[in-house]
N, C-alpha and C positions, 0 to 999 in steps of 0.2 A: 508325892511324885513327881517325877517330871513325866510331863506330855512328851508323844513322839516326836515333836518338831524338835526340843528342846536336846531328847536324846538322839536325834542324825546331827546337829549341828555341836554338841559335844564329841560327837565321832568321827566328826571332819577335821574339827580342831584337832585335835587327836593323831587327826591321818598329815596333818599340815603340817604339824610339831614333830612327828618321827622324818616327813620327807626333809624337814628343817636342817634336821640332824647329820640326816646321810648325807647332804648338799656339804654341810659343814667338814663333814671325816671324808668326803673327796676330797674337795678340796687343801684340804690338812695334808693328805695324804702325796697328793700328787705334787702340792708347794715340798714336804719331805722329799721326795724322787728327786724334782729339779736341783734341791740345796744340795742334796746328795752326787749330783753330777756333775755341779759345780765344783766340790772337791776334788773329783777324781780328776777333772782337766787342768785344777792347778796342780798335785799330786804330778800331773804330767810333765811341767816344767821341772821340777824339781829332780823326779828319775831322771828326765833324759840328761841335764846339768852336770851331776854325780860321776859319773861313767868318764865325764871326758876332762874333768877336774886334773887328771892327769898331765894333760897337756901344759900344765902352768907351771912345770918343773923338769928338767932334762930329763929323755928316757936313759939316759947313761947318766950315773955318779957314784960318791963312795959308798953308796946304798944299793949296788948292784945294776943292773936290767928291770927297769917298772916294770918290761913285757914280762919279765921271768913267772913261772906259775908260783914260784914262792913269792916272789913283791904281789901279784895279780890276788892271789889269795888271801896277804895278809892285809890288800886293801880293801877285802868284801868281811875281814874278820872284825878290821876295825869298822866298817860301815857297820856290822852288827854291835860291838859292843859299842860303840856311840848314838846307834837308835836305842838299845837298851837304857842306855841312862838318861836322853832325853826323854822317853815312858817315865823313867825311875822320877825324876821331877816336874815334867806335866803332871803326870798323875798320883804326885802324892807319894813320899816313899812309902808311908802305910798303906796305903791301897798297891799300891805295885806289889809288894809283898805278899800281902793279902791276895791277890791275884793268886799265889801260887799253891793258895793251900789247896783250890779245887782239882788241884789235881791224885786227889783220893775220889776225885771220881774217872770212871774210864772214857767218859765221851772225853775229859781233856787231854786224854794223851791223843785224841785224834787231833786236837788242835795240833799238838807238838809234832805229831807226824805231817800232817798237809803243811804246817810252817816250815819245816824241814825238807821236807819233795819240794817243794814249792819255792823252797831260799836254797841255801847254801846246796841242796844236791842237783836242783834243779843247775845254777850257776856253774858248777864242775861240768854238767854237759854242754850249758854253752860254751866255758872256756874249751874244751874239746873239738866243738864241732868248729871252731875257729881256727884253730891248727891243725884240720885236717883237712878245712879248705884251702886247695892251694892251688894259685895259678899258673899257666903256663911256662913262667920263669923261674918255680919255684918259691915264690912267694905266699906266706897267708893272706886270706883277702876274707875278712869278718864281716863285709857287707853283706852280702846273701843271704850267712845264719844271722844278721840282725834282720834283715825283713822277711824270712822266712817264722822267725822267733812269735810277729805280729799277728800269724794267724792261729794266736790262740782268741783272739777276740770271738770268731765264729766258731771255736770248738767249745764256747763256753756255749753262744745261744743255743746252739745245736744242745749242748748238753743241758742245757736249764730246761730245753722241750721237752725231752725224749726220758730223763731222769726226773724230774720234777711241776711237768707238765705246765709251764711257766707260757705263758701268752706273748706274743711280740707280734707288733702292727704290721703292716703291708710295708710302712715305713721304714721300718729296723730290719727287714728279713731285704729286703731290696737295697740297702744301705750297706749290709752284710754283706751282701751275693755280690756288689761293685766292687766292697773293699777286696775283698778274697781277690778274684781276677784280674784285680790292679797287683797286689802284693804278690800275686803269682806270676803275673806280666812282667814286674822289677825285677824279679828275682831272677827269672830269664834272661832277660836283656841283659841283666848286671853279668851273670854267668857267662853267658857269647862274648860281651863286651872285655871282659876279664880276662877270658879264655882260661875258665876254670877247664881243669883233669877233669878224667872220670873216674879219679881216686878222692874226689872230693864229693860225690856220693854219700860214703861214711858221714864225712861232715853234717853232710843237710841233712841227713834223717838225722841226726842226734841233735839239729837245730828243729826239728818238728816233734821229737823227745820233748826237748825241754818247752815247746809251745804248749803239749796237751801237758804237760805236769803244771804250768802256771796256769792252766784252765780249770786243773783238775784240785788247783787249790782253793782258786776264785770261789766254783762250786761248792765245795765242801766246809768252806770256810763260812760262807754263804748260807745253807742248810745249818749247818749246828747256830749261827746267831737266831733265826730263824723258826728253827725245830726242835731242836733241841727241847728238854726238859729241865735241863739246867738252865736255861734261857740267858745264854753270856751274849755281855756285849760287845759291842766293838772294842772297851776298853782294854777287856780283860781276854779277850782274843788277841788283840794285835801284841799285847804285852806275855800274852804265855808265848806265842810262837817268836817275837824275837828276844825275848829272855832266853829260851831253852837252847835258841837257832846260835846267839850268839856264843853260851856256855860250850857247845859244841865246836863252835870252829877255834873257840879258844884254846879246848883241851883238844880239839884232834885236825883242825884244819891246815895250818902252815906246817904240821908234822909229815901228812901224810902227803903236802903238795911236794915235801922235803926228798923224800921216798920217793914220788913220783919221777923227782928230776936229779933222780941216782944219789943223795944224799943220805947224811945219815936221820933218824926220826929224830933224834936232840937239832939236829939243826936245826931247825922247822921254827923254834924257839928261839934262836938267836937272831931272826929277823925283830927282833924287839928291838935290838940295840940301835936299829935305824934310826927309834926317835932319836938318835941325838940331832940329826941335823932340823934345826927347826923348819926349813920349808916343806920338807920333806912331811915331817910330823903337824904340819898345820893344816896342809891339806888333805893327808888322809882324819884328821878330827872335824875339822870343816866338813869335809864330803861326807861323815858317816854324821853328824848331827843332821846334817840338810836332809840324808837319808831317813833317819830317825821321822820328822815333822812331815815327810812326804807321806811316809806309812802308814803315819796315823789320819791323815787326810786322805789314803786309798781304803781302809779300813774302813774309814768314816761310810764314804761312797757306797760301800757293799754291802755294811748293813743298811743306808737310808734306799738304796737304788737297785739294788741286784747285781748276781754277778754278769751278766750280757751287757749293764748300761756301765759298769764298773771299767773291765777292759774294753769296751771300747772308747772311753774315754782315754786310753791309752797308746791312741792312732796320735793323739795329738802330738806325741813325740819324734813323729814322722817332720811335723812341724818346727819345733823348737831345736832338736837335735843340730840340722845346717842353719839355724840363727845363733845358735851358742859358736859353731865353729866358725861361722863370718865373725864374731867379736870378738875371739879368741886370736882370727888371723889378723883383724886392724888392730888388734893392743900388741900385736907383735910378741904372742908364748917361745918359748924359747923350742918347743917342737915345730917341726913341718906337720902340715895341715894342707891337706888338697881342699878346692874348694866341692862343694855339691857339683854333677855334671847338668848341662841342660834340661838333660831327658828325665832325670829324678825329679823336678820340679813337676814337669807332663804327667808324672805320676802321681806325686804325692797333693796338688791340691786338689783335683779331686777326691782325693784320699779324706783328704782336709774338711771337706765338703761332707761328704759321707758323714763325719764325726759328730759334726754340725749337725746334721739331718737326726741322727740316733737320738744325740744328747738335747734334742728339740721336741723328742716323740710324743712326751707326755703333751706338751702343750699343742699340741701339733692335731692329737685323738681329739683333746678336751676342745680344743678354739672349733672341730669341724660337727661337735654335739654344739656346742654353746654359743658360736660365734666366735669372731677374732676379737673382738670388744671388749667382751666381758670376759673372754678365756683369758685376756691379757692383766686386765683388772683384777680379777681374782686370783690369781698364782704366782703375780710379782706385786700386787699393790697391799692395801690394808686387807686383810681380812675379813669380811664382811659380819654385820650383827645378824642374827637370828632373822628381827625383825627387816634387815634390808634382804637378806635372802628367800624372804616368803613373797615378798615384792616382784623379784624376779621369777 
């Protein structure tokens, strides 16, 4: 039989082993969150590039006006179709098709619902918000709706805290609050500078609704992937969302846009004939491929890092959108592009800094607990062995 001293030593060894395991689990968890945030930041590059790709071909051509509701909706439709195709190849055809067998579960239809509301449905609201936002010389202006759209970040953060009791650090809340003030300030500045009419309030309200839909999608999908009995993976979720949205847009997207433009329902399907113009077809197809790849990264971020971090990474679009504009201007694209105003950067530079703070939140919190050197080594270096962790 063991004496009391041996028993105490065994208990201490067991306790240390358990603490070591907990330390390693914590490190792995934080590394997973940081990797997810990196995926989200990369996805913001693609998301900011795809809408601007239409600058690469003339706005007016044999395909009609690129800014028309039918062409705009068709671009979204092809994005969904090509995104589904990318996932079909990347996740392997057999796996992609098997994901849809999950539709026999009621919870899977929530994926379809969230995906549709935060996808094609939200895009329609945003298009309407741009059309209804008019300056004092009667021109539409999508700048303010585009800015208000990014308020989905604070909505996701607040929603996580209220509905899912998610805890955010003081760094995150401070950065979110500053970003919100900057976005609202920039929106008001642009509205005054562009001389937006009072009639534009309706367009701004629709932009806020779109932001709410995006936040709802992020919260709903994140909850399903983390708490559902079915244990949805990000592969299953993004495939079902994209596949169902592609089918809905293919069947109803352009026909409804045609009816909204006072044309017949059937006219919406005739837009597919525009694929005979190779430049038009190439831009639409490549845009869809980039969108699909970016969406896979976005959903990987969502499942690994949660809705607040995921939506926060998209604030980086404030930085990448003007960068792409400068590149397009330098390469001489056929459409006229105005350079961002100087005061745009006055607002954007602090927003980008806030994005960096939010994205670095896990590291900052861990560094405050164990020290900067150890935090950097454990979160960005090789995961320590149990024997190494015992020494720390």
